[in-house]
Steps between C-alpha positions, in 0.01 A plus 500: 500500500560864594701624792336800667829682537573480127147587396487850342195739534480483121378145511226571758164640384460874574214432738723299717710795612296803410317695761121493503315800361378768739215725409447836673144609506325803650226454746241595243646256249500228768133582590406479137682165447329362807154629374558326168599182674183515710284563193651207319442278801141619531442418139635146540290444818182611312585248228535233767174593661318493165636158431401369834152657465449316169598176662264559789214577252570173319499307825174659607345411170624136523375472851155633386477237222602219737242616755225520246591152353582306815379674819221336680199712625537581876175293603645189328839541657364525850273184455792279398724606789 
């Protein structure tokens, strides 16, 4: 077992005692960074929308098939009620 008072910094990983990195950006660099982030997010959202739209189209097709195969005509449905 290690005693904290005898533990040297050489035994610890560098990330344990090193300072985090700091980046200095100009306003125009920050604006460009945010624009790139927004464009990447828009691309991902468009992919999600396309995937959901395909799922919706498949569900509509399945509903259409089920209605054609199993739905009763309106006149017959009102007579049996």
